[in-house]
TIMAR-992036 format. One line per field, with one value per atom (N, C-alpha, C): atom name; residue in three letters; y, x, z. Coordinates in Angstrom, 3 decimals, m for minus. Atoms other than C-alpha are relative to their C-alpha. Example, Ala and Ser with C-alpha at 12.3 -4.5 7.8 and 13.67 -1.06 7.14 Angstrom:
BEGIN
atom <- [N  CA  C  N  CA  C]
type <- [ala  ala  ala  ser  ser  ser]
c2 <- [m1.190  m4.500  1.200  m1.190  m1.060  1.090]
c1 <- [0.890  12.300  0.900  m0.820  13.670  m0.770]
c3 <- [0.000  7.800  0.000  m0.060  7.140  0.730]
//
This chain:
BEGIN
atom <- [N  CA  C  N  CA  C  N  CA  C  N  CA  C  N  CA  C  N  CA  C  N  CA  C  N  CA  C  N  CA  C  N  CA  C  N  CA  C  N  CA  C  N  CA  C  N  CA  C  N  CA  C  N  CA  C  N  CA  C  N  CA  C  N  CA  C  N  CA  C  N  CA  C  N  CA  C  N  CA  C  N  CA  C  N  CA  C  N  CA  C  N  CA  C  N  CA  C  N  CA  C  N  CA  C  N  CA  C  N  CA  C  N  CA  C  N  CA  C  N  CA  C  N  CA  C  N  CA  C  N  CA  C  N  CA  C  N  CA  C  N  CA  C  N  CA  C  N  CA  C  N  CA  C  N  CA  C  N  CA  C  N  CA  C  N  CA  C  N  CA  C  N  CA  C  N  CA  C  N  CA  C  N  CA  C  N  CA  C  N  CA  C  N  CA  C  N  CA  C  N  CA  C  N  CA  C  N  CA  C  N  CA  C  N  CA  C  N  CA  C  N  CA  C  N  CA  C  N  CA  C  N  CA  C  N  CA  C  N  CA  C  N  CA  C  N  CA  C  N  CA  C  N  CA  C  N  CA  C  N  CA  C  N  CA  C  N  CA  C  N  CA  C  N  CA  C  N  CA  C  N  CA  C  N  CA  C  N  CA  C  N  CA  C  N  CA  C  N  CA  C  N  CA  C  N  CA  C  N  CA  C  N  CA  C  N  CA  C  N  CA  C  N  CA  C  N  CA  C  N  CA  C  N  CA  C  N  CA  C  N  CA  C  N  CA  C  N  CA  C  N  CA  C  N  CA  C  N  CA  C  N  CA  C  N  CA  C  N  CA  C  N  CA  C  N  CA  C  N  CA  C  N  CA  C  N  CA  C  N  CA  C  N  CA  C  N  CA  C  N  CA  C  N  CA  C  N  CA  C  N  CA  C  N  CA  C  N  CA  C  N  CA  C  N  CA  C  N  CA  C  N  CA  C  N  CA  C  N  CA  C  N  CA  C  N  CA  C  N  CA  C  N  CA  C  N  CA  C  N  CA  C  N  CA  C  N  CA  C  N  CA  C  N  CA  C  N  CA  C  N  CA  C  N  CA  C  N  CA  C  N  CA  C  N  CA  C  N  CA  C  N  CA  C  N  CA  C  N  CA  C  N  CA  C  N  CA  C  N  CA  C  N  CA  C  N  CA  C  N  CA  C  N  CA  C  N  CA  C  N  CA  C  N  CA  C  N  CA  C  N  CA  C  N  CA  C  N  CA  C  N  CA  C  N  CA  C  N  CA  C  N  CA  C  N  CA  C  N  CA  C  N  CA  C  N  CA  C  N  CA  C  N  CA  C  N  CA  C  N  CA  C  N  CA  C  N  CA  C  N  CA  C  N  CA  C  N  CA  C  N  CA  C  N  CA  C  N  CA  C  N  CA  C  N  CA  C  N  CA  C  N  CA  C  N  CA  C  N  CA  C  N  CA  C  N  CA  C]
type <- [met  met  met  met  met  met  thr  thr  thr  asp  asp  asp  met  met  met  met  met  met  tyr  tyr  tyr  lys  lys  lys  asp  asp  asp  ile  ile  ile  gln  gln  gln  thr  thr  thr  gly  gly  gly  ile  ile  ile  gly  gly  gly  ile  ile  ile  arg  arg  arg  pro  pro  pro  leu  leu  leu  thr  thr  thr  pro  pro  pro  leu  leu  leu  asp  asp  asp  ala  ala  ala  glu  glu  glu  glu  glu  glu  leu  leu  leu  cys  cys  cys  asn  asn  asn  met  met  met  met  met  met  thr  thr  thr  val  val  val  ser  ser  ser  arg  arg  arg  glu  glu  glu  his  his  his  his  his  his  ala  ala  ala  pro  pro  pro  phe  phe  phe  glu  glu  glu  pro  pro  pro  ile  ile  ile  arg  arg  arg  gly  gly  gly  asp  asp  asp  leu  leu  leu  phe  phe  phe  tyr  tyr  tyr  thr  thr  thr  pro  pro  pro  thr  thr  thr  glu  glu  glu  gln  gln  gln  leu  leu  leu  asn  asn  asn  arg  arg  arg  ile  ile  ile  ile  ile  ile  asp  asp  asp  arg  arg  arg  gln  gln  gln  lys  lys  lys  gln  gln  gln  ala  ala  ala  glu  glu  glu  his  his  his  asp  asp  asp  gln  gln  gln  gly  gly  gly  tyr  tyr  tyr  tyr  tyr  tyr  phe  phe  phe  gly  gly  gly  val  val  val  phe  phe  phe  glu  glu  glu  leu  leu  leu  gln  gln  gln  thr  thr  thr  asn  asn  asn  gln  gln  gln  leu  leu  leu  val  val  val  gly  gly  gly  his  his  his  val  val  val  ser  ser  ser  leu  leu  leu  ser  ser  ser  asn  asn  asn  val  val  val  ser  ser  ser  arg  arg  arg  gly  gly  gly  val  val  val  ala  ala  ala  gln  gln  gln  tyr  tyr  tyr  ala  ala  ala  asp  asp  asp  met  met  met  gly  gly  gly  tyr  tyr  tyr  phe  phe  phe  thr  thr  thr  his  his  his  ala  ala  ala  ser  ser  ser  his  his  his  met  met  met  gly  gly  gly  lys  lys  lys  gly  gly  gly  tyr  tyr  tyr  met  met  met  ser  ser  ser  ala  ala  ala  ala  ala  ala  val  val  val  lys  lys  lys  leu  leu  leu  val  val  val  leu  leu  leu  his  his  his  tyr  tyr  tyr  ala  ala  ala  phe  phe  phe  tyr  tyr  tyr  glu  glu  glu  leu  leu  leu  his  his  his  leu  leu  leu  his  his  his  arg  arg  arg  val  val  val  gln  gln  gln  ala  ala  ala  ser  ser  ser  ile  ile  ile  leu  leu  leu  val  val  val  his  his  his  asn  asn  asn  val  val  val  ala  ala  ala  ser  ser  ser  arg  arg  arg  arg  arg  arg  val  val  val  leu  leu  leu  glu  glu  glu  lys  lys  lys  asn  asn  asn  gly  gly  gly  phe  phe  phe  gln  gln  gln  ala  ala  ala  glu  glu  glu  gly  gly  gly  ile  ile  ile  ala  ala  ala  arg  arg  arg  gln  gln  gln  tyr  tyr  tyr  leu  leu  leu  leu  leu  leu  ile  ile  ile  ser  ser  ser  gly  gly  gly  lys  lys  lys  trp  trp  trp  gln  gln  gln  asp  asp  asp  his  his  his  gln  gln  gln  ile  ile  ile  tyr  tyr  tyr  ala  ala  ala  ala  ala  ala  ile  ile  ile  his  his  his  pro  pro  pro  glu  glu  glu  trp  trp  trp  lys  lys  lys  asp  asp  asp]
c2 <- [m0.388  14.873  0.578  m0.552  15.615  1.443  m1.401  19.300  0.418  m0.361  19.236  m0.118  m0.008  20.253  m0.379  0.425  18.702  1.177  m1.198  21.791  1.059  m1.107  25.215  1.074  m1.213  28.184  1.084  m1.010  31.008  1.097  m1.078  33.578  m0.358  0.443  31.544  m0.497  0.469  30.152  m1.448  1.424  26.455  m0.822  0.971  23.420  m1.340  1.361  19.852  m0.991  1.140  16.567  m1.244  1.231  12.927  m0.153  0.282  12.063  m1.254  1.147  9.647  m0.474  0.471  7.529  0.990  m0.990  10.336  1.074  m0.986  12.480  m0.533  0.635  10.052  0.714  m0.648  11.775  1.373  m1.329  15.248  m0.117  0.240  13.895  m0.361  0.378  12.309  1.224  m1.214  15.604  0.887  m0.840  17.517  m0.580  0.633  14.999  0.083  m0.032  14.931  1.408  m1.392  18.725  0.454  m0.429  19.100  m0.882  1.007  16.185  0.604  m0.562  18.137  0.958  m0.978  20.913  m0.677  0.669  18.480  m1.082  1.090  16.018  0.058  m0.013  17.259  m0.361  0.217  16.658  m1.304  1.201  13.363  m1.227  1.227  9.715  m0.069  0.237  8.678  m0.990  0.848  7.232  m0.245  0.340  5.451  0.628  m0.591  6.560  m0.567  0.622  4.120  0.801  m0.786  6.286  1.145  m1.170  9.148  m0.391  0.418  7.323  0.081  m0.028  7.660  m1.305  1.285  3.944  m0.088  0.070  4.210  0.980  m0.956  7.313  m0.501  0.631  5.516  m1.051  1.019  2.634  0.631  m0.710  5.092  0.449  m0.488  6.602  m1.164  1.159  3.190  m0.571  0.491  2.050  0.889  m0.926  5.178  m0.067  0.178  4.669  m1.221  1.201  1.169  0.291  m0.369  2.617  0.791  m0.802  5.116  m0.890  0.926  2.316  m0.722  0.702  0.692  0.959  m1.010  3.971  m0.080  0.101  3.570  1.201  m1.144  6.636  0.712  m0.855  9.457  0.838  m0.666  11.209  1.074  m1.133  14.662  0.734  m0.916  16.668  1.419  m1.434  20.414  0.652  m0.552  22.308  1.500  m1.406  25.944  0.029  m0.063  26.848  0.614  m0.707  29.178  m0.855  0.771  26.797  m1.498  1.412  23.422  m0.781  0.645  22.682  m0.616  0.657  20.211  0.723  m0.770  22.202  m0.620  0.672  19.752  m1.163  1.051  16.873  m0.031  0.164  16.197  m1.393  1.336  12.767  m0.105  0.470  11.368  m1.491  1.409  8.010  m0.575  0.705  5.428  0.355  m0.328  6.203  m1.083  0.908  4.645  0.319  m0.175  4.132  m0.517  0.485  2.731  1.133  m1.018  4.629  1.081  m0.966  6.503  1.128  m0.984  8.305  1.073  m0.954  9.900  m0.457  0.308  10.044  0.834  m0.754  11.177  0.796  m0.851  14.042  0.213  m0.354  14.576  0.893  m0.908  17.190  0.316  m0.255  18.199  1.126  m1.127  21.430  m0.010  m0.153  21.779  1.074  m0.912  23.488  1.410  m1.330  26.352  0.743  m0.633  27.105  0.192  m0.175  27.355  1.483  m1.363  30.471  0.782  m0.683  31.274  m0.191  0.267  30.046  m1.163  1.105  27.119  m1.140  1.158  24.442  0.319  m0.365  26.328  m0.118  0.078  26.609  m1.451  1.399  22.967  m0.804  0.701  21.698  0.347  m0.401  23.684  m0.756  0.715  22.117  m1.486  1.420  18.604  m0.206  0.098  19.233  0.055  m0.081  20.258  m1.359  1.318  16.981  m1.039  0.983  14.969  0.106  m0.182  16.487  m0.087  m0.082  16.978  m1.076  1.092  14.191  m1.365  1.263  11.480  m0.105  m0.063  12.555  m0.479  0.307  12.142  0.967  m0.832  13.499  0.736  m0.530  14.157  m0.234  0.149  14.766  0.422  m0.308  14.644  0.040  m0.133  15.554  0.037  m0.052  15.111  0.694  m0.748  17.501  0.021  m0.160  17.778  1.235  m1.100  20.027  1.308  m1.211  22.475  0.471  m0.351  22.677  1.137  m1.186  26.223  0.188  m0.192  26.364  m0.942  0.944  23.218  0.382  m0.440  24.510  1.111  m1.102  27.678  m0.517  0.572  25.638  m0.585  0.651  23.632  1.001  m0.956  26.506  0.934  m0.820  28.624  m0.733  0.813  25.760  m0.551  0.370  25.421  m1.246  1.130  22.498  0.510  m0.346  22.530  m1.008  0.866  21.158  m0.839  0.907  18.143  m0.577  0.566  16.981  m0.447  0.454  15.613  m1.526  1.442  12.080  m0.186  0.148  11.163  m1.057  0.909  9.531  m0.694  0.491  9.148  m0.601  0.468  8.775  0.080  0.031  7.931  0.976  m1.078  11.191  0.378  m0.361  12.041  m0.899  0.985  8.891  m0.027  m0.025  9.701  m0.085  0.005  8.899  1.373  m1.390  12.336  0.223  m0.395  13.886  0.776  m0.693  15.166  0.620  m0.646  17.602  m0.548  0.515  16.076  1.139  m0.998  18.393  m0.711  0.567  17.715  1.107  m0.823  19.386  m0.899  0.755  18.251  0.608  m0.515  18.527  0.987  m0.990  20.213  1.353  m1.227  22.791  0.741  m0.570  23.411  0.881  m0.949  26.413  0.087  m0.047  26.281  1.455]
c1 <- [m0.540  98.670  m1.121  0.968  96.559  0.378  m0.307  96.242  m0.417  0.422  94.717  1.176  m1.113  97.390  m0.492  0.318  97.384  0.132  m0.265  98.870  0.562  m0.477  99.591  0.649  m0.575  101.781  m0.258  0.428  100.024  1.051  m0.999  102.697  1.173  m1.129  105.476  m0.456  0.528  103.237  0.286  m0.230  103.883  m1.028  0.827  101.888  0.682  m0.540  102.703  m1.153  0.910  100.959  0.835  m0.735  101.999  0.200  m0.260  103.645  m0.763  0.731  101.673  0.715  m0.605  102.633  m0.127  0.159  101.321  1.095  m1.080  104.231  1.362  m1.297  106.967  0.815  m0.758  107.913  0.510  m0.434  108.002  1.091  m1.036  110.008  1.315  m1.196  112.439  0.646  m0.541  112.815  0.698  m0.604  113.481  1.327  m1.223  116.055  1.110  m0.986  117.792  0.561  m0.439  117.927  0.880  m0.715  119.240  1.205  m1.027  121.699  1.381  m1.351  124.906  0.106  m0.020  124.030  0.052  0.095  123.233  1.054  m0.972  126.080  0.865  m0.829  128.253  m0.766  0.821  125.333  m0.788  0.799  123.921  0.900  m0.744  124.998  0.257  m0.235  126.512  m1.059  1.064  123.689  0.267  m0.174  123.833  m1.085  0.950  121.971  m1.407  1.316  119.129  m0.881  0.756  118.106  m0.744  0.557  117.367  m0.905  0.979  114.664  m1.400  1.371  110.873  m0.386  0.332  110.621  0.546  m0.599  112.995  m0.681  0.708  111.248  m1.396  1.291  107.911  0.160  m0.259  109.377  0.220  m0.210  110.514  m1.326  1.297  107.046  m0.851  0.797  105.346  0.536  m0.612  107.815  m0.374  0.358  107.119  m1.487  1.425  103.351  m0.225  0.094  103.765  0.485  m0.487  105.816  m1.059  1.045  103.028  m1.149  1.065  100.463  0.332  m0.464  102.542  0.559  m0.467  103.344  1.516  m1.451  107.039  0.705  m0.608  107.661  m1.022  0.921  106.005  0.827  m0.744  107.025  m0.886  0.801  105.703  0.668  m0.459  106.043  m0.254  0.151  106.518  m0.319  0.488  104.584  m0.225  0.390  104.310  m1.511  1.457  100.671  m0.459  0.425  100.495  0.154  m0.284  102.028  m0.251  0.117  101.533  1.253  m1.264  105.185  0.630  m0.742  107.092  1.332  m1.224  109.896  0.849  m0.787  111.113  m0.757  0.680  110.320  0.545  m0.373  110.398  m0.452  0.368  110.440  0.115  m0.120  109.817  0.262  m0.355  111.568  0.375  m0.378  112.475  m0.913  0.947  109.313  0.089  m0.119  109.720  m1.099  1.101  106.794  0.433  m0.332  106.628  0.519  m0.544  108.773  0.777  m0.814  110.615  m0.835  0.879  107.910  0.782  m0.769  110.325  0.099  m0.286  111.221  1.194  m1.068  114.126  m0.582  0.472  113.538  1.116  m0.905  115.181  m0.740  0.652  114.519  0.917  m0.708  115.525  m0.728  0.585  114.962  0.477  m0.339  114.852  1.088  m1.147  118.130  m0.390  0.370  116.375  m0.952  0.922  114.132  0.615  m0.673  116.721  0.034  m0.108  116.861  m1.302  1.293  113.143  m0.808  0.721  112.161  m0.967  0.933  110.221  0.251  m0.268  112.011  m0.221  0.290  111.814  m1.490  1.453  108.054  m0.474  0.410  107.724  0.373  m0.413  109.687  m0.956  0.952  107.382  m1.322  1.252  104.319  0.116  m0.195  105.748  0.158  m0.089  106.657  m1.395  1.371  103.058  m0.690  0.582  101.933  0.577  m0.662  104.482  m0.481  0.357  103.511  m1.500  1.437  99.757  m0.838  0.725  98.708  0.580  m0.651  101.264  0.263  m0.219  101.663  1.398  m1.389  105.433  0.478  m0.587  107.477  1.239  m1.290  110.694  0.154  m0.410  111.811  1.459  m1.433  115.513  0.464  m0.579  117.617  1.513  m1.463  121.276  0.440  m0.490  123.117  1.520  m1.447  126.656  0.407  m0.391  128.544  0.243  m0.275  129.394  m1.207  1.176  125.844  m0.766  0.553  124.936  m1.479  1.397  121.665  m0.929  0.814  120.310  m0.051  m0.013  121.370  m1.031  0.972  119.317  m1.440  1.349  116.255  m0.406  0.323  116.412  m0.126  0.028  117.196  m1.201  1.214  114.360  m1.228  1.135  112.061  0.136  m0.093  113.161  0.797  m0.883  115.540  1.205  m1.199  118.428  1.095  m1.148  121.892  0.266  m0.240  122.701  1.398  m1.338  126.112  0.394  m0.559  128.285  0.026  m0.107  127.869  1.157  m1.210  131.314  m0.185  0.061  131.533  m1.358  1.365  127.764  m0.593  0.592  126.730  1.015  m0.855  128.432  m0.578  0.492  127.901  1.097  m0.931  129.552  1.249  m1.075  131.664  0.910  m0.848  133.113  m0.877  0.686  132.053  0.197  m0.099  131.241  m0.714  0.591  130.495  m1.291  1.284  126.952  m0.343  0.549  125.464  m1.406  1.330  122.437  m0.819  0.939  119.473  m1.285  1.297  116.158  m0.975  1.122  112.810  m0.842  0.762  110.861  m1.395  1.358  107.078  m0.372  0.438  106.457  0.721  m0.790  109.181  m0.309  0.175  108.155  m1.227  1.119  105.981  m0.371  0.485  103.870  m0.174]
c3 <- [m1.283  262.816  0.860  m0.936  265.878  0.307  m0.284  266.635  1.397  m1.351  270.118  0.957  m0.931  272.576  1.385  m1.344  276.000  0.969  m0.797  277.659  m0.929  0.842  276.182  0.853  m0.566  277.007  m1.045  0.973  275.179  m0.151  0.045  276.088  m0.907  0.825  274.469  m1.361  1.274  271.739  m0.311  0.230  272.267  0.764  m0.698  273.301  m0.031  m0.019  274.197  m0.104  0.019  273.517  m0.257  0.302  273.335  m1.513  1.407  270.039  m0.411  0.544  267.842  m1.271  1.245  264.828  m1.153  1.067  262.614  0.032  m0.137  263.894  m0.439  0.253  262.821  m1.073  1.078  259.576  0.420  m0.450  261.117  1.063  m1.002  264.061  m0.683  0.756  261.606  m0.642  0.627  259.731  1.023  m1.036  262.969  0.477  m0.486  264.168  m1.052  1.076  260.771  m0.186  0.181  260.347  1.165  m1.212  263.915  0.319  m0.297  263.746  0.243  m0.119  263.183  1.181  m1.092  265.622  1.374  m1.297  268.447  0.210  m0.098  267.762  1.256  m1.214  270.674  1.281  m1.192  273.096  m0.042  0.208  271.801  m0.137  0.319  271.589  m1.498  1.426  268.280  m0.467  0.536  266.231  m1.479  1.406  262.907  m0.860  0.943  259.797  0.139  m0.165  260.544  0.971  m0.985  263.527  m0.678  0.681  261.120  m1.170  1.004  259.171  0.615  m0.523  259.479  0.702  m0.619  260.283  1.418  m1.342  263.227  0.959  m0.860  264.555  0.334  m0.273  264.215  1.092  m1.019  266.234  1.377  m1.276  268.924  0.589  m0.477  269.161  0.517  m0.415  269.344  1.314  m1.242  272.015  1.181  m1.078  274.057  0.325  m0.283  273.682  0.897  m0.835  275.132  1.421  m1.338  277.993  0.762  m0.651  278.722  0.475  m0.399  278.800  1.295  m1.200  281.542  1.056  m0.947  283.361  0.220  m0.079  282.559  m0.627  0.661  280.377  m0.865  0.759  278.450  m0.965  1.075  275.207  m0.611  0.445  274.347  m1.153  1.025  271.174  0.468  m0.277  271.513  m1.338  1.258  268.855  0.120  0.086  267.821  m0.184  0.098  268.339  m1.318  1.217  265.339  m1.252  1.213  262.787  0.157  m0.335  264.521  m0.405  0.341  263.629  1.243  m1.066  265.778  0.183  m0.260  267.426  1.108  m1.033  270.057  0.594  m0.752  272.341  1.416  m1.397  276.073  0.416  m0.455  277.666  1.511  m1.376  281.097  m0.129  0.137  281.317  1.367  m1.231  283.935  1.163  m1.063  285.893  1.073  m1.138  289.315  1.000  m0.952  291.645  1.367  m1.332  295.159  0.869  m0.901  297.627  m0.740  0.760  294.825  m0.602  0.638  292.777  m0.774  0.799  290.293  m1.450  1.402  286.609  m0.443  0.640  284.467  m1.150  1.089  282.052  m1.007  1.086  278.695  m0.968  0.942  276.032  m1.160  1.263  272.531  m0.717  0.732  270.616  m1.445  1.421  266.832  m0.101  0.077  265.904  m0.438  0.489  264.124  0.946  m0.947  267.133  1.382  m1.287  269.881  0.368  m0.485  272.026  m0.004  0.042  271.723  1.281  m1.235  275.177  m0.100  0.194  273.737  0.979  m0.853  275.717  1.463  m1.392  278.999  0.278  m0.162  278.514  m0.044  0.128  277.440  1.247  m1.225  280.452  1.138  m1.043  282.716  m0.168  0.248  281.077  0.352  m0.308  281.389  1.509  m1.464  285.038  0.625  m0.500  285.652  m0.168  0.253  284.074  0.970  m0.870  286.082  1.439  m1.403  289.415  0.265  m0.268  289.034  m0.672  0.648  286.661  0.391  m0.359  287.395  1.504  m1.451  291.041  0.394  m0.349  290.958  1.072  m1.047  293.837  m0.511  0.440  291.911  m1.501  1.390  288.339  m0.057  0.063  287.629  m1.447  1.335  284.631  0.144  0.012  283.776  m1.279  1.168  281.484  0.010  0.090  280.228  0.789  m0.890  282.636  m0.754  0.780  279.827  m0.829  0.789  278.386  0.682  m0.644  279.426  m0.332  0.398  277.454  0.772  m0.754  279.129  1.477  m1.398  282.522  0.208  m0.118  281.921  m0.033  0.091  280.914  1.349  m1.268  284.125  1.138  m1.108  286.469  m0.084  0.155  285.023  0.527  m0.414  285.987  1.411  m1.403  289.583  0.309  m0.276  289.186  0.784  m0.759  291.640  m0.290  0.240  291.003  1.244  m1.128  293.147  0.017  0.016  292.036  m1.391  1.273  289.267  m0.012  0.240  287.963  m0.971  0.810  286.676  m1.083  1.149  283.229  m0.074  m0.165  283.363  m1.266  1.250  279.712  m1.131  1.184  276.418  m1.025  0.857  274.513  m0.985  1.057  271.216  0.017  0.035  271.547  1.213  m1.200  275.000  1.247  m1.287  278.550  0.617  m0.445  279.886  1.333  m1.275  283.261  m0.252  0.078  283.820  1.342  m1.193  286.303  0.198  m0.318  288.016  0.609  m0.499  288.613  0.409  m0.377  290.332  0.359  m0.454  290.839  0.899  m0.988  293.893  0.084  0.063  293.885  1.102  m0.999  297.248  m0.114  0.130  296.434  m1.286  1.345  292.810  m0.041  0.156  292.041  m1.473  1.369  288.888  m0.422]
//
């Protein structure tokens, strides 16, 4: 596993870097351990998803997306232990007159409530705005997901509206609150 972090938040004790194939097993372990806890907030996935091979395939697919400026996949690591404690993605990167991406994130179930994801989202926003030169980053969360709402609001995202029956989560089409951070308005 690579240990050089792309961006660090020393105060919180986390860093981010793109996930590599060497992270597949640790990513698989995190997803498997967190499976039950995150089930109400995630799509229903079969057992194949929770294998090192499938996680390796996800990482390789995201690396290809990054090569084509279509998406980016970051691991969130504790600086002291170098343990993977989450991931943040920028997907559906749109250029031209749009200049935006969708953000998604996931925290290891045993590391929730430590401020790790708030810090990681801030680091990824910095990357999105200052390295990728995006104008807008948007995220959609289940309307009842209070923890995710806090992560976004701490990072300057503003609520824009409800997307009705937006995503198939936990086997049901569910409403999502759409949030966005706009580069000229965002303060690092």
